[in-house]
C-alpha positions as CSV (number, residue, x, y, z in Angstrom):
1,M,-20.4,-21.5,-84.4
2,S,-21.7,-22.7,-81.0
3,V,-22.0,-20.0,-78.3
4,S,-18.9,-19.9,-76.2
5,P,-19.0,-19.7,-72.3
6,L,-17.8,-16.1,-72.5
7,I,-20.5,-14.9,-74.9
8,Q,-23.1,-16.8,-72.9
9,R,-21.9,-15.1,-69.7
10,L,-22.0,-11.7,-71.4
11,H,-25.7,-12.2,-72.2
12,E,-26.5,-13.3,-68.7
13,T,-24.4,-11.0,-66.5
14,V,-22.0,-8.1,-66.6
15,L,-18.4,-9.1,-66.8
16,I,-15.8,-7.0,-65.1
17,G,-12.5,-6.4,-66.9
18,D,-9.2,-5.4,-65.4
19,G,-7.4,-2.0,-65.6
20,A,-4.2,-0.6,-66.9
21,M,-1.1,-2.8,-67.0
22,G,1.4,-0.1,-68.2
23,T,0.2,2.3,-65.5
24,Q,0.9,-0.2,-62.8
25,L,4.3,-1.2,-64.1
26,Y,5.2,2.5,-64.5
27,S,4.2,3.1,-60.9
28,Q,6.6,0.4,-59.9
29,G,9.5,2.2,-61.5
30,V,9.6,0.6,-65.0
31,P,10.5,3.4,-67.4
32,A,7.5,4.6,-69.5
33,D,9.5,4.1,-72.8
34,S,10.4,0.5,-71.9
35,C,9.0,-2.5,-73.8
36,F,6.5,-3.7,-71.2
37,E,5.9,-6.9,-73.1
38,R,9.5,-8.0,-72.7
39,L,8.9,-8.2,-69.0
40,N,6.9,-11.4,-69.7
41,L,10.3,-13.1,-70.1
42,T,12.7,-10.9,-68.0
43,R,10.5,-9.9,-65.0
44,P,7.5,-12.3,-65.0
45,E,6.9,-11.8,-61.3
46,L,6.1,-8.1,-61.9
47,V,3.5,-9.0,-64.5
48,V,1.9,-11.7,-62.4
49,A,1.7,-9.3,-59.4
50,V,-0.3,-6.8,-61.4
51,H,-2.6,-9.5,-62.7
52,E,-3.1,-10.9,-59.1
53,A,-3.9,-7.4,-57.8
54,Y,-6.7,-7.1,-60.4
55,V,-8.1,-10.5,-59.6
56,K,-8.2,-9.6,-55.9
57,A,-10.0,-6.4,-56.9
58,G,-12.7,-8.3,-58.6
59,A,-11.7,-8.5,-62.2
60,Q,-13.2,-11.4,-64.1
61,L,-11.3,-10.9,-67.3
62,L,-7.5,-10.3,-67.5
63,E,-5.8,-8.9,-70.5
64,T,-2.4,-10.3,-71.3
65,N,0.6,-8.0,-71.3
66,T,1.0,-8.3,-75.0
67,F,-0.5,-5.1,-76.5
68,T,2.4,-4.2,-78.7
69,A,3.9,-7.7,-79.0
70,N,3.8,-8.0,-82.8
71,G,6.7,-8.5,-85.1
72,L,6.7,-4.9,-86.4
73,R,7.0,-3.3,-83.0
74,L,9.2,-5.9,-81.4
75,G,11.4,-5.8,-84.5
76,G,12.2,-2.2,-83.7
77,I,14.1,-3.4,-80.7
78,G,15.5,-6.6,-82.1
79,L,12.9,-8.9,-80.6
80,D,11.0,-9.9,-83.7
81,G,12.4,-13.5,-83.4
82,Q,10.6,-13.8,-80.0
83,V,7.1,-12.8,-80.9
84,R,5.5,-16.1,-80.2
85,Q,7.5,-16.7,-77.1
86,I,6.6,-13.3,-75.6
87,N,2.9,-13.8,-76.4
88,E,2.7,-17.3,-75.1
89,A,4.4,-16.3,-71.9
90,G,2.0,-13.4,-71.5
91,A,-1.0,-15.8,-71.8
92,R,0.5,-18.2,-69.3
93,L,1.2,-15.4,-66.7
94,A,-2.4,-14.2,-66.8
95,R,-3.6,-17.8,-66.5
96,Q,-1.2,-18.3,-63.5
97,A,-2.8,-15.3,-61.8
98,I,-6.3,-16.7,-62.3
99,G,-5.4,-20.1,-61.0
100,T,-8.3,-22.5,-60.8
101,D,-11.1,-19.8,-60.8
102,K,-13.4,-20.9,-63.7
103,N,-15.3,-17.6,-63.5
104,C,-12.3,-15.7,-64.9
105,F,-11.2,-15.4,-68.5
106,V,-7.9,-14.6,-70.1
107,A,-8.1,-12.2,-73.1
108,G,-5.2,-12.1,-75.5
109,S,-4.5,-8.4,-76.0
110,V,-3.6,-7.4,-79.6
111,G,-3.0,-3.8,-80.6
112,P,-2.4,-2.1,-83.9
113,L,0.8,-2.9,-85.7
114,G,2.4,0.4,-85.0
115,S,4.0,3.1,-87.1
116,R,1.7,4.1,-90.0
117,D,4.7,4.9,-92.2
118,R,6.0,1.3,-91.7
119,E,2.6,-0.3,-92.1
120,E,1.8,1.4,-95.4
121,N,4.9,-0.3,-96.9
122,L,3.3,-3.7,-96.0
123,C,0.7,-5.4,-98.1
124,A,-2.4,-6.8,-96.5
125,T,-0.9,-10.3,-96.6
126,D,2.2,-9.2,-94.6
127,Q,0.0,-7.4,-92.1
128,Q,-2.2,-10.5,-91.6
129,S,1.0,-12.6,-91.1
130,L,2.2,-10.2,-88.3
131,F,-1.2,-10.5,-86.6
132,R,-1.4,-14.2,-87.1
133,D,2.1,-14.8,-85.6
134,Q,1.1,-12.8,-82.4
135,M,-2.3,-14.5,-82.1
136,T,-0.7,-18.0,-82.5
137,G,1.5,-17.3,-79.5
138,L,-1.5,-16.2,-77.4
139,V,-3.6,-19.2,-78.4
140,D,-0.7,-21.6,-77.7
141,G,-0.5,-19.9,-74.3
142,G,-4.1,-20.7,-73.5
143,V,-6.2,-17.5,-73.9
144,D,-10.0,-17.8,-73.8
145,L,-10.6,-15.0,-76.3
146,L,-8.8,-12.5,-78.5
147,L,-9.2,-8.8,-77.6
148,L,-8.3,-6.3,-80.3
149,E,-7.9,-2.9,-78.7
150,T,-7.0,0.7,-79.2
151,F,-7.3,0.6,-83.0
152,A,-7.4,4.0,-84.7
153,S,-8.0,2.6,-88.2
154,L,-11.3,0.7,-89.0
155,D,-9.6,-1.1,-91.9
156,E,-6.8,-2.3,-89.8
157,L,-9.2,-3.5,-87.1
158,Q,-11.3,-5.4,-89.7
159,L,-8.1,-7.0,-91.1
160,A,-7.0,-8.1,-87.5
161,A,-10.5,-9.4,-86.9
162,S,-10.4,-11.5,-90.0
163,V,-7.2,-13.2,-88.8
164,A,-8.6,-13.6,-85.2
165,A,-11.6,-15.4,-86.6
166,E,-9.3,-18.2,-87.9
167,F,-8.6,-19.4,-84.3
168,G,-12.2,-20.2,-83.4
169,L,-12.2,-18.1,-80.2
170,P,-14.5,-15.2,-79.3
171,V,-13.3,-11.9,-80.7
172,V,-13.7,-8.5,-78.9
173,A,-13.0,-5.5,-81.2
174,Q,-12.4,-2.1,-79.7
175,M,-11.7,1.2,-81.3
176,A,-10.0,4.2,-79.7
177,F,-12.2,7.3,-79.6
178,F,-11.0,10.8,-78.9
179,A,-12.4,14.3,-78.5
180,E,-16.0,14.8,-79.7
181,G,-16.5,11.0,-79.2
182,R,-15.1,10.2,-82.6
183,T,-12.3,8.1,-84.0
184,R,-9.4,9.7,-85.9
185,E,-11.3,8.7,-89.1
186,G,-14.3,10.7,-87.9
187,L,-16.6,7.8,-86.9
188,D,-18.9,8.0,-83.9
189,G,-20.0,4.9,-82.0
190,R,-23.0,4.2,-84.2
191,Q,-21.1,4.4,-87.4
192,F,-18.3,2.2,-86.0
193,V,-20.5,-0.7,-85.0
194,K,-22.5,-0.5,-88.2
195,A,-19.3,-0.7,-90.2
196,L,-17.8,-3.6,-88.3
197,T,-20.0,-6.4,-89.4
198,K,-17.9,-9.5,-89.7
199,N,-15.7,-11.8,-87.5
200,V,-16.6,-10.0,-84.2
201,D,-18.5,-11.2,-81.2
202,V,-18.2,-8.1,-79.0
203,V,-17.8,-4.5,-80.1
204,G,-16.6,-1.7,-77.9
205,A,-14.3,1.2,-77.2
206,N,-11.2,1.7,-75.0
207,C,-8.6,4.4,-74.4
208,G,-8.7,8.0,-75.8
209,V,-11.5,9.2,-73.5
210,G,-12.5,9.2,-69.9
211,P,-15.7,7.8,-68.3
212,H,-17.9,10.7,-69.3
213,E,-17.3,10.5,-73.0
214,M,-17.2,6.7,-72.8
215,L,-20.7,6.7,-71.4
216,Q,-22.0,8.6,-74.5
217,L,-20.2,6.1,-76.8
218,V,-21.8,3.1,-75.0
219,R,-25.2,4.7,-75.5
220,Q,-24.5,5.1,-79.2
221,M,-23.2,1.6,-79.7
222,T,-25.9,-0.2,-77.8
223,A,-28.5,1.7,-79.8
224,A,-27.0,0.4,-83.1
225,T,-26.2,-3.3,-82.4
226,S,-27.6,-6.3,-80.6
227,A,-24.1,-7.7,-80.0
228,P,-22.5,-7.4,-76.5
229,V,-20.8,-4.0,-76.0
230,S,-17.6,-3.5,-74.1
231,A,-16.2,-0.3,-72.5
232,F,-12.7,0.3,-71.1
233,A,-12.4,4.1,-70.3
234,N,-9.3,5.9,-69.2
235,S,-9.2,7.4,-65.7
236,G,-10.0,10.9,-67.1
237,F,-7.1,12.9,-68.6
238,P,-3.6,12.9,-67.3
239,Q,-1.5,15.7,-65.7
240,Y,2.2,15.8,-65.6
241,V,3.2,16.0,-61.9
242,N,6.8,15.8,-60.6
243,G,8.0,14.0,-63.7
244,R,5.1,11.5,-63.8
245,L,1.7,11.3,-65.5
246,V,-1.1,11.3,-63.0
247,Y,-4.7,10.5,-63.8
248,L,-7.3,12.4,-61.9
249,A,-10.5,10.4,-61.8
250,T,-11.1,8.9,-58.4
251,P,-12.2,5.2,-58.1
252,D,-15.6,6.3,-56.8
253,Y,-16.3,8.6,-59.8
254,F,-15.0,5.9,-62.2
255,A,-17.3,3.3,-60.7
256,S,-20.4,5.5,-60.7
257,R,-19.9,6.2,-64.5
258,G,-19.2,2.5,-65.0
259,L,-22.6,1.7,-63.4
260,E,-24.2,4.1,-65.8
261,M,-22.5,2.3,-68.7
262,V,-24.0,-1.0,-67.5
263,E,-27.4,0.7,-67.2
264,A,-26.9,1.9,-70.8
265,G,-26.3,-1.7,-72.0
266,A,-22.6,-2.4,-71.6
267,A,-21.9,-6.1,-70.9
268,L,-18.1,-5.9,-70.4
269,V,-16.7,-3.0,-68.4
270,G,-13.1,-2.3,-67.3
271,G,-10.4,0.3,-67.3
272,C,-7.7,1.6,-69.6
273,C,-4.9,4.2,-69.0
274,G,-4.6,5.4,-65.5
275,T,-6.9,2.9,-63.9
276,T,-5.7,0.8,-61.0
277,P,-6.9,-2.1,-58.9
278,E,-8.6,0.5,-56.7
279,H,-10.7,1.6,-59.6
280,I,-11.6,-1.9,-60.5
281,A,-12.5,-2.8,-56.9
282,A,-14.8,0.2,-56.8
283,L,-16.3,-0.8,-60.1
284,S,-16.8,-4.4,-59.0
285,A,-18.6,-3.3,-55.9
286,R,-21.1,-1.3,-58.0
287,V,-21.8,-3.7,-61.0
288,Q,-20.9,-7.3,-60.0
289,G,-23.8,-9.6,-60.5
290,L,-25.9,-7.1,-62.6
291,K,-27.5,-8.1,-65.8
292,P,-26.7,-6.1,-69.0
293,S,-29.5,-3.7,-69.7
294,R,-30.8,-3.1,-73.2
295,V,-33.1,-0.2,-72.3
296,A,-32.9,2.4,-75.1
297,V,-31.2,5.5,-73.7
298,S,-31.0,8.7,-75.8
299,S,-27.4,9.6,-76.7
300,R,-28.3,13.1,-77.9
301,R,-26.2,15.8,-76.2
302,V,-27.0,19.5,-76.1
303,G,-26.1,20.9,-79.5
304,D,-26.2,17.6,-81.4
305,E,-29.2,18.7,-83.3
306,K,-27.0,21.5,-84.8
307,R,-24.3,19.0,-85.9
308,P,-25.2,16.4,-88.4
309,A,-23.4,13.1,-88.2
310,V,-20.3,12.9,-90.4
311,Q,-21.0,11.1,-93.7
312,I,-18.4,9.3,-95.7
313,E,-18.8,10.9,-99.1
314,E,-16.9,12.2,-102.1
315,P,-14.8,15.2,-101.1
316,R,-16.1,18.7,-101.8
317,L,-13.7,20.1,-104.3
318,P,-12.1,23.4,-103.3
319,V,-12.1,26.5,-105.5
320,V,-10.2,25.9,-108.8
321,S,-6.5,26.6,-108.4
322,P,-4.9,28.6,-111.2
323,L,-2.2,26.0,-111.3
324,L,-4.7,23.3,-112.3
325,D,-7.0,25.4,-114.6
326,P,-7.7,23.3,-117.7
327,A,-7.8,26.4,-119.8
328,R,-4.1,27.1,-119.2
329,K,-2.1,27.3,-122.4
330,E,1.3,26.9,-120.7
331,V,2.4,24.3,-118.1
332,P,2.8,25.7,-114.6
333,I,6.2,26.6,-113.3
334,T,6.8,26.8,-109.5
335,V,10.0,27.8,-107.8
336,E,11.0,26.9,-104.2
337,L,12.4,29.3,-101.7
338,D,13.7,28.6,-98.2
339,P,12.6,30.8,-95.3
340,P,15.5,32.7,-93.6
341,R,17.3,31.4,-90.6
342,G,16.8,34.7,-88.8
343,L,14.1,37.4,-88.4
344,D,14.9,39.4,-91.6
345,C,12.8,38.1,-94.5
346,S,13.4,41.0,-96.8
347,V,15.8,39.0,-99.1
348,T,13.3,36.2,-99.4
349,I,10.5,38.5,-100.3
350,E,12.7,40.3,-102.9
351,R,13.6,37.0,-104.5
352,A,9.9,36.2,-104.7
353,R,9.3,39.5,-106.4
354,L,11.9,38.7,-109.0
355,L,10.3,35.4,-109.7
356,A,6.9,36.9,-109.9
357,Q,8.1,39.4,-112.5
358,S,9.6,36.5,-114.5
359,G,6.2,34.9,-114.9
360,V,6.5,32.1,-112.4
361,D,3.1,30.6,-111.5
362,A,3.7,29.9,-107.8
363,I,6.3,30.0,-105.1
364,N,7.0,26.9,-103.1
365,L,8.0,27.6,-99.5
366,A,9.7,24.8,-97.6
367,E,9.2,24.2,-93.9
368,N,12.5,23.8,-91.9
369,P,14.1,21.8,-94.7
370,L,16.5,19.1,-93.7
371,A,15.1,19.6,-90.1
372,R,17.0,22.9,-89.7
373,I,15.5,25.8,-87.8
374,R,14.1,28.6,-90.0
375,M,11.4,31.2,-89.9
376,G,7.8,29.8,-89.8
377,N,6.8,29.4,-93.4
378,L,3.0,29.9,-93.0
379,A,3.3,33.5,-91.9
380,L,6.0,34.2,-94.4
381,A,3.9,32.6,-97.2
382,A,1.1,35.1,-96.4
383,K,3.6,37.9,-96.6
384,I,4.9,36.7,-99.9
385,Q,1.4,36.4,-101.4
386,D,0.7,40.0,-100.3
387,A,3.9,41.3,-101.8
388,T,3.8,39.5,-105.1
389,G,0.1,38.7,-105.8
390,I,1.0,35.1,-106.8
391,P,0.1,31.9,-104.9
392,V,2.4,30.3,-102.4
393,I,2.5,26.5,-102.0
394,A,3.3,26.2,-98.3
395,H,4.9,22.9,-97.3
396,V,3.6,21.4,-94.1
397,T,5.4,18.6,-92.4
398,C,4.2,16.0,-89.8
399,R,7.6,16.3,-88.0
400,D,7.2,19.5,-86.1
401,R,3.6,19.6,-84.8
402,N,1.3,17.1,-83.1
403,L,-2.2,16.5,-84.2
404,I,-3.6,19.5,-82.2
405,G,-1.0,21.8,-83.6
406,L,-1.5,20.7,-87.2
407,H,-5.2,21.4,-86.9
408,S,-4.7,24.9,-85.4
409,D,-2.0,26.0,-87.7
410,L,-3.8,24.9,-90.8
411,M,-7.0,26.7,-89.8
412,G,-4.8,29.7,-89.2
413,A,-3.2,29.3,-92.6
414,H,-6.6,29.4,-94.2
415,L,-7.4,32.6,-92.3
416,L,-4.2,34.1,-93.6
417,G,-5.3,33.5,-97.2
418,L,-3.2,30.5,-98.0
419,R,-4.9,28.1,-100.5
420,H,-2.1,25.7,-101.6
421,I,-0.6,23.2,-99.2
422,L,2.0,20.5,-100.0
423,A,1.6,17.7,-97.4
424,V,4.9,16.0,-96.6
425,T,6.0,13.6,-93.8
426,G,9.2,15.6,-93.4
427,D,12.8,14.7,-92.8
428,P,13.4,13.3,-89.3
429,V,15.2,15.5,-86.8
430,S,18.2,13.1,-87.0
431,V,18.9,14.5,-90.5
432,G,19.3,18.1,-89.2
433,E,21.0,20.0,-86.5
434,S,21.6,18.6,-83.1
435,S,19.0,20.9,-81.6
436,G,17.7,18.6,-78.9
437,A,14.4,18.5,-80.7
438,T,12.3,15.4,-81.3
439,S,10.3,14.3,-84.3
440,V,6.5,14.2,-83.7
441,F,5.0,12.2,-86.6
442,D,1.5,11.8,-85.2
443,L,0.6,11.5,-88.9
444,N,2.4,10.7,-92.1
445,S,1.8,12.6,-95.4
446,I,-1.3,10.5,-96.2
447,G,-2.8,11.1,-92.8
448,L,-2.1,14.8,-93.2
449,L,-3.9,14.9,-96.5
450,E,-6.8,13.2,-94.8
451,L,-6.8,15.9,-92.2
452,L,-6.7,18.6,-94.8
453,N,-9.4,17.0,-96.8
454,G,-11.5,16.9,-93.7
455,L,-11.0,20.6,-93.2
456,N,-12.1,21.2,-96.8
457,Q,-15.3,19.3,-95.9
458,G,-15.8,21.4,-92.8
459,C,-14.8,19.1,-90.0
460,N,-11.6,18.3,-88.1
461,M,-10.0,14.9,-88.1
462,L,-12.2,13.9,-85.1
463,G,-15.4,14.8,-86.9
464,A,-16.1,18.1,-85.1
465,D,-18.1,20.6,-87.2
466,L,-16.1,23.7,-88.1
467,G,-19.0,25.7,-89.4
468,A,-17.5,26.0,-92.8
469,G,-14.9,24.3,-95.0
470,T,-11.5,25.5,-96.0
471,S,-10.5,25.8,-99.7
472,F,-7.1,24.2,-99.8
473,C,-5.7,22.8,-103.0
474,L,-3.7,19.8,-101.8
475,G,-0.4,18.7,-103.2
476,A,1.9,15.8,-102.3
477,A,5.4,14.6,-103.1
478,F,6.4,11.8,-105.4
479,N,9.8,10.1,-105.5
480,P,10.7,8.5,-108.9
481,N,14.3,7.9,-107.9
482,V,13.8,4.4,-106.7
483,T,14.7,1.0,-108.1
484,H,11.2,-0.4,-107.7
485,L,8.7,2.3,-108.7
486,Q,5.5,0.3,-107.9
487,G,5.7,1.1,-104.2
488,Q,5.9,4.8,-104.9
489,V,3.0,4.5,-107.3
490,T,0.9,2.7,-104.7
491,K,1.6,5.5,-102.3
492,L,0.6,8.1,-104.9
493,H,-2.7,6.4,-105.4
494,K,-3.3,6.5,-101.6
495,K,-2.5,10.2,-101.6
496,L,-4.9,10.7,-104.5
497,A,-7.6,8.9,-102.5
498,A,-6.8,11.1,-99.5
499,G,-7.3,14.3,-101.5
500,A,-4.1,15.2,-103.3
501,R,-4.8,17.1,-106.6
502,F,-1.2,17.7,-107.8
503,F,2.2,16.2,-107.1
504,Q,5.8,17.5,-107.1
505,T,8.7,15.1,-107.6
506,Q,12.0,14.9,-105.8
507,P,14.8,16.3,-108.0
508,V,15.3,14.2,-111.2
509,Y,18.6,14.0,-113.1
510,S,17.8,11.3,-115.6
511,A,15.5,11.4,-118.7
512,A,15.2,7.6,-118.3
513,V,13.9,8.1,-114.7
514,F,11.4,10.6,-116.0
515,Q,10.2,8.2,-118.8
516,S,9.8,5.4,-116.3
517,M,7.7,7.7,-114.2
518,V,5.5,8.8,-117.1
519,Q,4.9,5.2,-118.1
520,A,4.0,4.2,-114.5
521,L,1.6,7.1,-114.1
522,Q,-0.1,7.0,-117.4
523,D,-3.5,6.3,-115.7
524,V,-3.1,9.2,-113.3
525,S,-4.9,12.4,-114.3
526,A,-3.5,14.6,-111.6
527,P,-0.5,16.7,-112.8
528,V,3.0,15.7,-111.6
529,F,5.4,18.6,-111.7
530,L,9.0,17.6,-112.5
531,G,11.5,18.5,-109.8
532,V,14.6,20.3,-111.1
533,L,17.5,21.1,-108.7
534,P,20.6,22.4,-110.6
535,L,23.9,21.1,-109.3
536,V,26.7,23.6,-108.7
537,S,29.8,21.5,-108.0
538,E,31.2,18.0,-107.5
539,R,31.0,18.5,-103.7
540,N,27.3,19.6,-104.0
541,A,26.5,16.6,-106.2
542,E,28.1,14.1,-103.9
543,F,26.4,15.6,-100.8
544,L,23.0,15.4,-102.4
545,H,23.6,11.8,-103.6
546,N,25.0,10.5,-100.4
547,E,23.3,12.4,-97.6
548,V,19.9,13.8,-98.6
549,P,16.9,11.5,-98.4
550,G,15.1,11.0,-101.7
551,I,17.8,12.2,-104.1
552,T,19.7,9.8,-106.3
553,L,22.2,11.0,-109.0
554,P,22.9,8.7,-111.9
555,D,26.6,7.7,-112.4
556,E,26.8,9.6,-115.6
557,V,25.7,12.9,-113.9
558,R,28.2,12.4,-111.1
559,K,30.9,11.8,-113.7
560,R,30.0,15.0,-115.5
561,M,30.2,16.9,-112.2
562,R,33.5,15.4,-111.2
563,G,36.3,18.0,-110.7
564,T,33.9,21.0,-111.0
565,A,33.6,23.9,-108.6
566,G,32.7,27.6,-108.8
567,D,31.8,28.8,-112.3
568,S,32.6,25.4,-113.9
569,G,30.3,23.6,-111.4
570,V,27.4,26.0,-112.1
571,A,27.9,25.7,-115.9
572,A,28.0,21.9,-115.7
573,G,25.0,21.7,-113.4
574,M,22.9,24.1,-115.5
575,A,23.8,22.2,-118.7
576,I,22.5,19.0,-117.1
577,A,19.3,20.7,-115.9
578,S,18.7,22.4,-119.3
579,E,19.1,19.1,-121.2
580,L,16.6,17.4,-118.9
581,V,14.1,20.2,-119.4
582,R,14.4,20.1,-123.1
583,T,14.1,16.3,-123.3
584,C,11.1,16.1,-121.0
585,A,9.2,19.1,-122.2
586,P,6.8,17.2,-124.5
587,Q,5.5,15.1,-121.6
588,A,6.0,17.4,-118.6
589,D,2.9,18.4,-116.7
590,G,4.8,21.3,-115.1
591,Y,8.0,22.2,-113.3
592,Y,9.1,22.5,-109.7
593,I,12.4,24.3,-109.7
594,M,14.6,24.3,-106.6
595,P,17.4,26.8,-106.9
596,P,20.4,25.8,-104.7
597,F,21.6,28.1,-102.0
598,G,19.1,30.8,-102.9
599,K,20.6,31.3,-106.4
600,V,17.4,32.7,-107.9
601,D,19.3,33.7,-111.0
602,L,19.6,30.0,-111.9
603,A,15.9,29.6,-111.6
604,L,15.3,32.6,-113.8
605,Q,17.5,31.1,-116.5
606,L,15.6,27.8,-116.3
607,I,12.3,29.6,-116.5
608,E,13.5,31.3,-119.8
609,I,14.6,27.9,-121.2
610,I,11.2,26.3,-120.2
611,K,9.2,29.1,-121.8
612,A,11.3,28.9,-125.0
613,T,11.1,25.1,-125.3
614,P,8.1,23.9,-127.3
615,A,5.9,21.5,-125.3
């Protein structure tokens, strides 16, 4: 490939990028939760005005207003049919702002596809198609290069880069780094550039950190690659002032750190969140006309010699769980309890004692099931372990805590003596009470398993050393109640790769479903505990079938429950559960019993049946 004018410029002189688009639109009254990219069609004059302000400030590279303009994200607001139109318009608006200035370039901004939960249901071909559709619109609009920015997943960035390479334009690939100067996958700047080896002309970083941390990243990246390096730092960290997010780094401070980045070897420097035309003007005054430096600058910080770089290696296995002990003679039996809605946990603890006396192997403790407010399950789990002497499998959802809270609570859970965690995405708040709460979902269940596995290795999700590793035995959910089981099997393998060592299924009501699951998982060595939730009435059966995510009742089971209530409902439900247990016993790895409405007596009956049924 011949050297493009852009790459040639980057080897000869420092190129100045623009600053934040969203911050400027937000400052003009556009709501923060708006689709900024839609403004390319509905309010193009606003977008052009922002671009022109950056050109006036000295920017030589404008990013199109298209960061989230892919079919997955736009489809969430009904605009998936306008992907190419929005991207082409974004390119033309940036080109309009540049005018005839041949010293300026238009970069087609492409961000990650969006929701990890939605992405993981897409095969690589579908993801490539989404990127290709967006990039086609940008290229049709006349961009000079494609800029892939704010990616948190190296795999997704490499996939996007492979598509970008199809268009024959220069490709800039930038990861988002966070605290400790690492990506969410634990990579530092050196590891990132060494891993990104194909289809990329410029490597760099944007977002996540302010100028101070970005300078350290530039030093790491330039020490590890001969390719041009880009850096687009945030304007420090935001504060919430009078209902608006305000970034604190002054233009002068931002520019002085930008000059240091150039001195460390950066060839393309600009701004990300919180930066304004004033920041870019100050930066331009400091670095315009300078040549990129490749002088080796040490990136070692105080204390680095005590913290080895994160290595991607096989997970260190935690201590052997009694549930997974190969010397066991009987399959494990676990029973789920729900934390109380109030402050009195005595009934829950007494139920746990009864179960322990019956010989159950572990107590499952749900976390705010169906998104309804209950006592925190981690503290209660520690109480139950102390009272019964048997392990508690604490369910941890991604719904109720952000990434910071998950780290903190899980480290606290280890301190409390918990050693079994079931990582679940969690029911969205819309399923539960109208409490005014919002779902967080910084991660999904696979991301949570990766976080937990990192804690077991002695580092947090950003790669920071914890001084020691946790000893969690990690579990995950599996839903066999689907028409096409292969998607769930694919998820299970991803969960295995992320560190899961056992699985618990959603409630199963059909031996045929169980047999299909066994057949589909015949190459999986991790145990899969069969979920058993006894029905207690027709009303209960229809509620579970129609309103609870992940539960499907066969028509035959619904027919057997029809017209039942009270004692007849319990009898019918227990008959169905008992038949399932006896039929599945020869192939069951274990059992996960969910007694309805706290009816521990039903669980005790099932435990007796399981123990009396030959495996």
